[in-house]
Structures are given as C-alpha cells and as structure tokens.
C-alpha positions as CSV (number, residue, x, y, z in Angstrom):
1,X,0.0,0.2,0.1
2,X,1.3,3.8,-1.0
3,X,2.2,5.7,2.3
4,X,1.6,9.2,1.3
5,X,3.2,10.8,4.4
6,X,6.5,9.7,3.0
7,X,9.4,11.6,0.8
8,X,12.2,11.1,-1.5
9,X,14.1,12.9,-3.5
10,X,14.0,12.4,-7.0
11,X,17.3,12.5,-9.2
12,X,15.4,14.0,-12.3
13,X,12.9,16.5,-10.0
14,X,15.8,17.5,-7.9
15,X,15.3,21.2,-5.8
16,X,12.6,23.3,-7.1
17,X,14.3,26.6,-7.1
18,X,17.3,25.4,-9.8
19,X,14.7,23.1,-12.1
20,X,11.7,25.1,-13.2
21,X,11.9,23.6,-16.6
22,X,10.5,20.2,-14.9
23,X,8.4,21.5,-12.5
24,X,5.4,20.0,-14.2
25,X,6.6,16.9,-14.1
26,X,7.0,16.8,-10.6
27,X,4.7,17.8,-7.1
28,X,7.3,19.3,-4.7
29,X,6.7,19.8,-0.7
30,X,8.7,22.7,2.0
31,X,12.0,21.6,3.6
32,X,11.1,24.3,6.3
33,X,8.8,27.2,7.1
34,X,9.8,30.7,5.5
35,X,8.7,34.0,5.5
36,X,8.2,37.1,3.5
37,X,6.9,40.7,4.6
38,X,6.2,43.8,2.6
39,X,4.7,47.3,3.2
40,X,2.0,47.9,0.5
41,X,0.4,51.7,1.0
42,X,1.2,51.3,4.2
43,X,-0.4,48.1,4.7
44,X,1.8,45.7,6.2
45,X,1.4,42.1,4.4
46,X,3.5,38.6,6.3
47,X,3.3,35.6,4.0
48,X,4.2,32.3,5.4
49,X,4.8,28.9,3.8
50,X,4.8,26.1,6.5
51,X,4.9,22.1,5.9
52,X,1.6,20.4,6.5
53,X,1.0,16.6,6.7
54,X,-3.1,16.6,7.5
55,X,-5.8,18.5,8.2
56,X,-4.9,18.8,12.5
57,X,-1.4,20.3,10.8
58,X,-3.8,22.9,9.4
59,X,-5.7,24.2,12.2
60,X,-2.5,24.1,14.3
61,X,-0.4,26.1,12.5
62,X,-3.2,28.8,11.9
63,X,-4.1,28.9,15.7
64,X,-0.9,29.7,16.5
65,X,-0.7,32.3,13.5
66,X,-3.5,33.9,15.1
67,X,-1.9,34.0,18.8
68,X,1.1,34.9,17.0
69,X,-1.2,38.3,15.5
70,X,-4.2,39.1,17.6
71,X,-4.3,42.6,16.1
72,X,-4.1,41.3,12.6
73,X,-7.1,42.3,10.3
74,X,-6.6,39.9,8.3
75,X,-4.8,36.3,8.1
76,X,-5.8,34.7,4.6
77,X,-4.4,31.5,3.7
78,X,-4.8,28.7,1.4
79,X,-3.8,25.4,1.6
80,X,-3.0,21.6,-0.7
81,X,-3.0,18.4,0.9
82,X,-2.2,14.7,0.3
83,X,-4.9,12.5,2.6
84,X,-5.9,8.6,1.9
85,X,-8.9,10.1,0.5
86,X,-6.6,12.2,-2.3
87,X,-6.0,15.2,-2.3
88,X,-7.7,18.1,-0.2
89,X,-7.7,22.0,-1.1
90,X,-9.1,25.0,0.4
91,X,-8.4,29.1,0.6
92,X,-9.8,31.4,2.7
93,X,-10.4,35.4,2.1
94,X,-10.4,35.9,5.8
95,X,-12.8,38.8,5.6
96,X,-11.5,39.9,2.4
97,X,-13.8,40.8,-0.8
98,X,-14.4,37.4,-2.7
99,X,-12.2,36.0,-4.4
100,X,-9.0,38.8,-3.3
101,X,-7.2,36.9,-1.1
102,X,-7.2,33.5,-0.4
103,X,-7.8,32.4,-4.1
104,X,-4.7,34.6,-5.6
105,X,-2.4,32.3,-2.9
106,X,-4.1,29.1,-3.9
107,X,-3.5,29.7,-7.7
108,X,0.6,30.1,-6.8
109,X,0.5,26.9,-4.6
110,X,-1.4,25.1,-7.7
111,X,0.5,27.0,-10.5
112,X,4.0,25.7,-9.0
113,X,2.8,22.2,-8.2
114,X,3.1,21.7,-4.6
115,X,1.5,19.5,-2.1
116,X,1.6,19.2,1.8
117,X,2.1,23.3,1.7
118,X,0.0,25.4,4.1
119,X,0.8,29.4,2.6
120,X,-0.6,32.3,5.1
121,X,-0.7,35.6,4.5
122,X,-1.5,38.6,7.6
123,X,-2.3,41.8,6.8
124,X,-2.1,44.5,8.9
125,X,-4.6,47.6,7.3
126,X,-2.4,50.7,6.5
127,X,-5.6,53.2,6.2
128,X,-5.5,53.2,2.3
129,X,-8.0,51.1,0.4
130,X,-6.1,49.0,-2.1
131,X,-9.3,48.3,-3.8
132,X,-10.4,44.6,-5.7
133,X,-7.7,44.7,-8.1
134,X,-4.7,46.0,-5.4
135,X,-5.8,43.3,-2.8
136,X,-5.4,40.4,-5.6
137,X,-2.0,41.9,-6.6
138,X,-0.9,41.6,-3.1
139,X,-2.1,38.8,-1.9
140,X,-1.0,36.7,-4.8
141,X,2.5,38.7,-5.5
142,X,3.2,38.1,-0.8
143,X,1.7,34.5,-1.8
144,X,4.6,33.8,-5.6
145,X,7.5,36.0,-3.4
146,X,7.1,33.1,-0.2
147,X,7.5,30.5,-2.5
148,X,10.3,31.5,-4.7
149,X,12.6,31.5,-1.2
150,X,11.5,28.6,0.1
151,X,12.9,25.5,-0.2
152,X,10.8,22.7,-1.9
153,X,12.0,18.5,-2.1
154,X,9.7,16.4,-4.3
155,X,7.3,14.8,-3.1
156,X,6.9,10.9,-4.1
157,X,4.6,7.7,-2.6
158,X,6.0,4.9,-1.8
159,X,5.0,1.3,-1.7
160,X,6.1,-1.4,0.8
161,X,6.5,-4.8,-0.8
162,X,7.6,-8.2,0.6
163,X,9.7,-10.6,-1.2
164,X,10.7,-13.9,-1.0
165,X,14.2,-14.9,-3.0
166,X,16.3,-18.1,-2.7
167,X,20.0,-16.9,-1.9
168,X,21.4,-17.2,-5.5
169,X,18.8,-14.1,-6.4
170,X,20.0,-12.1,-3.7
171,X,22.4,-10.1,-5.6
172,X,21.0,-9.7,-8.4
173,X,17.9,-8.5,-6.7
174,X,19.2,-5.8,-4.9
175,X,20.9,-4.0,-8.0
176,X,17.5,-4.4,-9.7
177,X,15.6,-2.7,-7.2
178,X,18.5,0.1,-6.9
179,X,17.5,1.0,-10.2
180,X,14.4,1.5,-9.5
181,X,15.3,4.0,-6.6
182,X,13.9,1.5,-3.9
183,X,15.4,0.2,-0.6
184,X,15.0,-2.9,1.3
185,X,14.3,-2.1,4.9
186,X,14.6,-5.5,6.3
187,X,15.8,-8.9,5.4
188,X,14.8,-12.3,7.5
189,X,17.5,-15.4,6.5
190,X,16.2,-18.6,6.8
191,X,15.6,-21.3,3.9
192,X,15.0,-18.7,1.8
193,X,15.1,-15.0,2.4
194,X,12.6,-12.4,2.9
195,X,12.7,-8.8,2.2
196,X,10.4,-6.2,2.9
197,X,11.3,-3.1,0.2
198,X,9.8,0.3,-0.2
199,X,9.8,1.7,-3.5
200,X,8.8,4.6,-5.2
201,X,4.6,3.3,-6.1
202,X,5.3,4.4,-9.5
203,X,7.8,2.3,-10.1
204,X,6.0,-0.8,-8.6
205,X,5.0,-2.5,-12.0
206,X,8.6,-2.3,-12.7
207,X,9.3,-4.2,-9.9
208,X,6.4,-7.0,-10.2
209,X,7.8,-7.2,-14.0
210,X,11.0,-8.3,-12.8
211,X,9.6,-10.6,-10.2
212,X,7.2,-12.3,-13.2
213,X,4.1,-11.3,-11.4
C-alpha cells in the first residue's frame, strides 16, 4: 500500500528552485518554514510557507498564527494536502472581498505543483484601501515571493512489498531494486530470504515485472 506521508528526493526533479523547466513532471513539498514581508500603501503583508501533512496540522498552524498576530486585520490562507481520500485543497479570504485573498494565494500553490503546504498572508491594514485589483495583486505577489524564497523537495508516494527469494537471486535483486530507486528495509534469512522493500509507487509495476508477477 502506498504511504502518502513518505517523501524522497527524486534525482530527475531535485530542488524546485533549481529546475523550473521540469516542474510540470514533479510535485513538491516544503522542507521548512519560510516567511516574507512587505508593505504596500501602508498595509503590512506577512507571508508564510509551512509544511503540513493533515487538516489537524493546518488547524494547529493557523491557531499559532492567530495567537502570534492577535491584532491583524486579516489572515488569509490556502493549502493543498494529500490524504488517504486524495488531494484536499482549500482557500480562505479571511474577511477580504471574495476572491481577492485566498484564491490568489492558492493559484500559486497550484501553479507551482506544491503539495502538503500551507501558505498564509497576514495583513495589518494601513488606512489606505487597495481596491479589489490591488488586494488580489498584493496577496498573490506576497504568496509568490515567499514560495520563491522557500526550499522544496520532490514528493514521492512509496509502496511496500514483501519478497521471498533464493539466496542465489539476492545480488541481482539488490542491483535491480536500486535501479528502480527502491531500498531493502529488512532482511530475514532462513531457508530462503524474506525481504521488505520500499519503492516509489510509480516503479511498482516494473518491480512486479522483474518478479514475474
């Protein structure tokens, strides 16, 4: 069964900010938190990127943000996570006019193929109204800038297989599994060898072909 909480650096994807031309082939998750701040017409915009793996993680991060910025006028956000039911995504305008805050943030998440990520933009109103277009640009650009500054790695679903081999087959099998970017997690030696293998789910059919399944 694929395990959606496991991540791996795929050699063909590498770091997001280093390989823009291959971003469509890869999905990325943030390595660590990142922040970016700018002031637009006296309004202060503070953008954050966080890695999240569940709705509970998102609620926890938002709770911390509300505690950190109790006097903020708006804390807009968007997220995209993988769950056992599939990909879940949401965005919230946090009291700004509909479509001017959460959606511009989300469009950058979706456009950059990001997963298991929460992007927030906190606004302290400076007294000058920006209008719908100005708000859309401000929230969208803040999200864009913080994503550009953050570090991402390629996300990979892993599958797990239990394999039983003869001793004479082990050396070749180890070589083939490595070529498929997999690894042997455990080995039990009796009359035969029982192996537990972790392998990118996309490479599982090739493993089955190798085993004659």
